[in-house]
N, C-alpha and C positions, 0 to 999 in steps of 0.2 A: 561602387559594387555594394552591394545590400545584400543583407545574409542571407535571405530567400535565393537570389539568385545562387551564393553559395552552397547555399544545400542542394538545390537541382542539381548544381555540376557534379558534386561527390557523389549524391545518389545514382546518377546517369550511369559514373564511372564504375561505381561499385558494383552495378545490376545491369549494365549493358544492355539496358532498355530506353526506349523515346518516352514510354508514360513516367506519372512522377507518382503515382499510387493506385489506391483503391479510391474511385470516386473521386470527391474533391482534395483529398488531402494528400500529404505526401506518406509516402509509406514510413514505418514503425520500423528501425532498426533495432535489433536485438543487443540485450545490454546483458552482461555478464552477472549473475545475483548470486551472493553465497549459500543462499538456499534454493537454489535450484537443484534439481538430479535427486537423486535415492538418496545419498549423504549430505544433503547441502544442508545447512545449519544458518539461524540468524547470528549475524556477531553483535555483542551484545553492545560493542560499544557504538556501532551504528544504530542500533536500537533507543540507546539513549539519546543521541546525536538527534535520531529522526524524531525521536518525543519533543525536543528542546526546540526545533522547527514548527512540529503542531502547534505545542504551545504559544508559543512567540509569534508564529507567524498565522498560521493557517485556522486555527481555533478563533481568531475574530470574526470568522464567517462561517466555518463549518464546525460542525458538530462529533460527537465519535459515540451516539447514544447506546451502540450494543457492548460498549469496554467501559467498564468500571475501573474505579482509580486505585482497588486491592488489586487488581489484575497489573497493575505496572509494577508489582513487586517481581513478576517474574523477568523482568528487564533490568533487576537489582537497583530497584530505588527502595530505601531503605521504607521500614513502616513509617515511621517520623513523617518522613518526606511524602510518603502517601495520605498522610492524616492531615498535613498543611497544605497540600495540594487542594484537596477536597473542600475544608475549610475555607479557599476562598471564593466559593461559591455561595450561591443561595437557593435552596429548593423551597418548592409550596410543601407546606404541610396546614394541619391544624391544631388550634389550642384544644383545651378540655372543654369548651362549649362549643365547641364543634364548627369555628369561625375560621376564616382560611387565614393563615398566617406564613412567613416563611421563617429556615433552620439552614446554618451551616450544615453545608456536606459533608457526607462520613466518608470513608474508605468504600461503600458498599454500593454508593449512588454511582452512577451514570453518568458520561462525561457529556454536555446535553449542549444542543448550542447557545447563541450566545442572543440568539433571536428570541422572543416569546412566543411568538408562530411563525407560520409561512408569511403570512399577511406582511407582519411585521419586516420579516427578512428579504420580502421584496422590494418592499418599500425603502430598503434601504441601499438596494444593489440594482435600481434602474428598471426594476419588473423580473429580476434573474432570480430564481430560487437558489441559494448554494447548496449542495448534495451535502448531507451526511456521511460523512467517508469512513463509515465501518467497514462496509462491506465493495468500498471503491474499487477496489483491486479486484474483485472478483467479479463484478458486473461490468466493467469494461473490458471489449475483445483486447488480448495482449496484454490485458493487466498493467503488473508493474512498469511493461515497455512503452505503453500508450503514457500513462500518467508521468513518464521521466521524461518523455517526449514534448508531451504538454505543458510541461513546468521549465524547460530550458530552450521550447521552441519560440519563445515571441520574438519578433524583429519586425523593421519595417513593413508595410504593405507595397508591393511594386508597382510600381509609377503606374496611375490611372484607375487605380484601384481605390473604389470609392468606401471607406470605413463607415456605416453607421454611428451616430452619436451615442455615445456611451461605450462602444465595440473595441477590443484590439484587434489586434491581426497575430491569427497566430496557423500556422500551416498544418498542424496536425489535426485541428478540432473542427470538426464537419461544417462546409461552409467557409471555414477560415476564419469567419470573426465569432471572438467570446465576448461577454460580459466581464469575466475575472480580468482584473487588471493583472501586468507581469507581478506575481507574487514575490519574485525570491531576487535581492540584487546583492552582491557580492557584499559580504563583511557586514553581514545583516542581524547576524547573531554571532557571540565570542563564545565558541564551545569551549569547557571547562578542561577536556584534555589537550586543547591547544591546537586542534587538527584549521586548517585554516577554512575558512566558511563562504567558499566560491560557491556560486550557482548551482554547478556541477555536483558538489559533494556534497550540499544540501538537498538538493533535490534525490539522489542516490539516498540517502537516510532516511529521509520522509517518507519515501519510498519503502524503503526496507520497513521501517515503523509499521507503515498502513497494511503492508502484507503479512507483519504479523498479527497486528488488530484483527483483518481478516479471518484470518486460520492460527490462532494465538497454540493449538494444540499439534501444529505440522511436525513439529519435530518428535515427538512422543509417538504421533502415528506412523512416522518414518521406522523408528526405533522397532516399534511394535510389527511391522512391516519386515523388517529384517528377519525378527526372533520365527516369526511366522514363516519364511524363507528356509530359514535353516532346519526347522521343525520339519517340513516337507522334505527338504533334501535327507534329513534320515531318515524317514521315514520310507522316502522311496528307496532307500540304499536297503535297509531292510529288509523289505519287500523284495527285494530282488535281489537279496539273499534267500530267501524264505522261498522263491518261486524255483530258484536253483537246485535246492537241497532237495522242493517235492519233486523237481521234475526229473534228477538225478535217479533217486527210488526208484520212481517208474519204469525209467529207461531198466534200471538193475532187473527187476520185476519182467520186463516182457523179452530179456535176455535169459 
């Protein structure tokens, strides 16, 4: 009994539906995330683990070109650690005579793709172009739930299905065939806090990190929203009292 059949069976029991999803993919199940809802926040330990998964696994193919190294201090990486991370990479520059050269990265540099250009990326990935992950959570329908399902959904193709050369079966990807090989394997990384690095754990952590990368100001925005709502509540109460006072005086005058 392969994992695709088991997934279909579970989905059917949950939704009591004879169909398996929209179009040619399985439906995306909703996962509980700490950062959802009006009071949701990013857990710093999950962000740090997620960045480690990105750095040690995802960054071999994907970039994060809208995020600078110095922003990682927001997930409680030290300034020295950020400097060290940036210095591990070389960036194009020009010398005093205007000739092209390279320099070590600095904290203000963006986290670039490991490939020099799209052609090199496609050449290394059988023609497929690994997307930049800066906004991947915002760019995909159902965002974090979809990315988590994709990362954990690799399994054997059903009997009789022909998988194209260089492709891999994933029931959550349109067409169910994807050029990306299963990126996560149990025990693939060693977390500093001792958390067991299962596929599910690594997927949850890296999705949390990518959600933060797509919207690092989310917590600040939510805090501002709470303050605005509180201000509006007080203003509404004051206006209500003022209304009662005004109309009370009007009623007295009429009598």
